[in-house]
C-alpha positions in Angstrom: -51.6 -35.1 -52.7 -52.6 -36.6 -49.5 -49.9 -35.4 -45.9 -50.1 -38.1 -44.0 -49.7 -37.6 -40.6 -46.9 -40.1 -38.5 -47.2 -41.4 -34.6 -44.4 -43.4 -34.3 -45.1 -45.7 -31.0 -42.5 -46.4 -28.0 -43.6 -48.1 -24.7 -46.7 -46.7 -25.7 -45.5 -42.9 -25.8 -45.8 -40.8 -29.3 -41.5 -40.4 -29.8 -39.1 -40.1 -33.3 -35.9 -40.7 -34.0 -33.1 -39.8 -36.2 -32.4 -42.4 -39.1 -34.1 -45.0 -36.9 -31.4 -44.7 -33.8 -33.1 -45.6 -30.8 -30.1 -44.1 -29.0 -32.2 -40.7 -30.0 -35.5 -41.1 -29.2 -37.1 -37.9 -28.8 -40.5 -38.4 -26.6 -43.1 -36.0 -27.0 -45.5 -35.3 -24.3 -48.8 -36.6 -26.3 -51.1 -39.3 -25.7 -51.6 -40.9 -29.5 -55.2 -41.4 -29.2 -55.4 -37.9 -28.7 -52.7 -36.5 -31.2 -54.3 -38.7 -33.4 -58.5 -36.9 -32.8 -56.1 -33.9 -33.4 -54.7 -35.1 -36.7 -58.4 -35.8 -37.5 -60.1 -32.4 -36.2 -58.0 -30.4 -39.0 -58.6 -32.7 -42.2 -56.4 -35.9 -42.2 -58.0 -38.6 -43.8 -55.1 -41.4 -43.6 -52.8 -42.2 -40.5 -49.3 -43.3 -40.4 -48.6 -45.5 -37.4 -45.7 -48.1 -36.0 -44.9 -49.7 -33.1 -41.0 -49.6 -32.2 -41.2 -52.1 -30.4 -42.4 -54.4 -32.4 -40.2 -53.1 -35.1 -37.2 -54.0 -32.6 -38.8 -57.3 -31.3 -40.0 -58.6 -34.9 -42.9 -59.1 -33.6 -46.3 -56.2 -33.2 -46.3 -55.4 -29.3 -48.2 -52.1 -28.8 -52.2 -53.8 -30.5 -54.1 -52.5 -27.4 -52.8 -49.0 -28.2 -53.0 -49.8 -32.1 -56.4 -50.9 -32.0 -57.4 -47.0 -30.0 -55.8 -45.4 -32.1 -57.9 -47.2 -35.1 -60.9 -46.0 -33.1 -59.7 -42.4 -34.0 -61.6 -41.6 -37.3 -58.8 -41.9 -39.2 -57.7 -44.7 -41.8 -54.6 -46.2 -39.9 -51.6 -47.9 -41.9 -49.5 -49.8 -39.4 -46.6 -51.7 -38.8 -43.5 -52.3 -36.8 -42.1 -56.3 -36.6 -45.0 -57.9 -39.1 -43.4 -60.9 -39.3 -46.4 -63.7 -40.0 -49.7 -63.9 -42.0 -50.6 -63.5 -38.2 -49.0 -60.7 -37.5 -51.7 -59.2 -40.5 -54.0 -60.8 -39.2 -53.8 -59.4 -36.0 -53.2 -55.6 -37.3 -56.6 -55.7 -39.4 -58.5 -57.6 -36.7 -57.7 -54.8 -35.0 -58.8 -51.5 -36.9 -55.6 -51.7 -38.7 -57.1 -50.6 -42.8 -53.4 -51.0 -44.1 -50.9 -53.2 -42.7 -47.1 -52.4 -43.6 -44.5 -55.2 -44.2 -41.2 -54.2 -44.8 -38.1 -57.0 -43.8 -40.1 -60.0 -44.4 -41.0 -58.8 -48.4 -37.9 -58.1 -48.9 -35.9 -61.3 -47.3 -38.8 -63.3 -48.6 -40.7 -62.3 -51.3 -42.8 -65.5 -52.1 -43.9 -65.0 -48.0 -45.2 -61.7 -49.0 -46.1 -62.2 -53.1 -48.5 -65.0 -51.2 -49.9 -62.8 -48.5 -50.7 -59.8 -52.2 -53.1 -63.0 -52.4 -54.1 -63.7 -49.6 -55.6 -60.5 -48.1 -55.5 -58.5 -51.5 -53.2 -55.2 -52.2 -55.0 -53.0 -50.6 -55.0 -53.9 -47.7 -50.7 -54.5 -48.1 -47.7 -51.2 -48.1 -44.6 -52.6 -48.5 -41.9 -50.6 -46.7 -39.2 -50.0 -49.2 -36.7 -48.4 -46.5 -33.0 -47.4 -48.7 -29.8 -46.7 -47.4 -27.3 -45.5 -50.2 -24.0 -47.2 -50.0 -20.4 -45.6 -50.1 -20.3 -48.0 -53.9 -23.6 -45.6 -54.7 -25.7 -48.2 -55.2 -28.9 -48.1 -52.7 -29.8 -51.1 -50.4 -32.9 -51.8 -48.7 -32.8 -51.6 -45.0 -34.4 -53.7 -42.7 -35.0 -55.3 -39.5 -36.0 -51.6 -37.5 -33.4 -50.8 -39.8 -30.3 -51.9 -38.1 -29.3 -54.2 -41.6 -28.7 -53.6 -44.3 -30.0 -56.4 -47.3 -27.8 -56.8 -50.7 -30.3 -57.0 -52.5 -32.2 -56.0 -55.4 -34.4 -53.5 -54.7 -35.2 -52.3 -57.8 -35.2 -56.6 -59.3 -38.3 -57.3 -55.9 -39.9 -53.9 -56.8 -40.6 -55.5 -59.9 -41.9 -58.8 -59.1 -44.4 -57.1 -56.5 -45.2 -55.4 -59.6 -46.2 -58.0 -61.5 -47.4 -59.5 -58.4 -50.2 -56.3 -57.5 -48.2 -54.6 -55.5 -50.5 -51.0 -55.0 -48.7 -48.6 -52.3 -44.8 -48.5 -51.4 -44.0 -46.7 -48.5 -40.0 -45.4 -49.2 -37.5 -43.8 -46.5 -34.4 -42.1 -47.7 -32.7 -43.9 -44.3 -30.3 -40.6 -44.6 -33.4 -37.8 -44.4 -35.8 -39.6 -42.1 -36.0 -36.9 -38.3 -32.8 -35.1 -39.6 -34.2 -32.0 -40.7 -32.6 -31.8 -44.3 -35.6 -32.3 -46.6 -37.0 -34.8 -48.6 -34.4 -36.9 -50.9 -36.4 -35.3 -54.0 -34.3 -37.1 -56.8 -35.4 -40.1 -55.2 -38.9 -39.8 -55.3 -38.4 -39.0 -58.7 -37.0 -41.8 -60.1 -39.0 -44.4 -58.0 -42.2 -42.4 -59.2 -41.0 -42.6 -63.2 -39.2 -45.9 -63.1 -42.5 -47.5 -61.8 -45.9 -45.3 -62.5 -47.9 -48.3 -61.6 -47.9 -47.3 -57.4 -49.1 -45.6 -55.5 -45.4 -44.1 -54.5 -45.9 -42.9 -50.4 -42.6 -40.6 -49.2 -41.5 -40.6 -45.8 -38.3 -39.0 -44.3 -37.4 -35.5 -44.1 -40.7 -33.3 -44.7 -40.0 -30.1 -43.0 -42.6 -27.6 -43.9 -44.9 -26.3 -47.1 -42.3 -25.9 -49.2 -41.2 -29.6 -49.0 -44.7 -30.6 -49.6 -45.1 -28.2 -52.5 -41.6 -29.8 -54.2 -42.8 -33.6 -53.1 -46.4 -32.7 -55.7 -44.2 -32.5 -58.7 -42.0 -36.0 -58.1 -44.8 -37.8 -58.8 -45.2 -38.9 -55.2 -48.8 -40.1 -54.2 -49.0 -38.8 -50.6 -46.3 -38.1 -47.9 -45.6 -38.7 -44.1 -45.1 -36.1 -42.1 -43.9 -36.2 -38.3 -41.6 -34.4 -36.2 -42.7 -31.2 -38.7 -46.5 -31.6 -37.1 -45.3 -32.2 -34.1 -43.0 -29.0 -34.1 -45.4 -27.1 -35.1 -43.2 -25.9 -38.6 -46.0 -28.0 -41.0 -49.7 -26.4 -39.7 -52.4 -28.9 -39.3 -54.7 -26.7 -41.5 -52.3 -28.1 -44.1 -54.0 -31.7 -43.8 -56.4 -30.4 -45.6 -54.7 -29.9 -48.6 -56.2 -32.6 -51.0 -53.6 -31.1 -54.0 -53.2 -33.2 -56.5 
């Protein structure tokens, strides 16, 4: 299982949010390219890059910064505000290897299936960010997590599986940025039900113990942001390649 470091960009700076709340943004004094280079030197293969400004504006806004980071030597998966086929192409042209698509895939799955056929399953990743409702149902969070879609995420996943989707990034919104640990039960459920996907767990990773626990859930990788920035997850962990 790979550990994928995350960089969230806002106004060209590296920040972290709590549960996707832009009012609870913590700014880190790191140049994104310098930080990406540190991660590459520490042994990371991939970088997860989020254009937070783009996510709010529903269009990628930080292509120049993304292109700089894509030159760090890391393979980059990036998203935030991707709404059109043109948005996907612009990110690929900026050096991104895999484009992360969330809201548009949930709301207009026909478009996402078309993109899978146009660009290939290896160039796209579904962002299935989930919020647990008071009724006990998991629902997709969309629009930079400011809204919740009432659709059936299981039916959506099955449709995308049939279309050849390979990579799925999943966040339990309630765990993101909260230093509470990842939702292991959710990842076990998803990996067991849809084993054909390469699941990427995101949100809540605090330390090596959390990484070890995630290895038992069936996910292919996990994303770590705040823990790496604060040092509770050592950079040396990025060299780990446990199955």
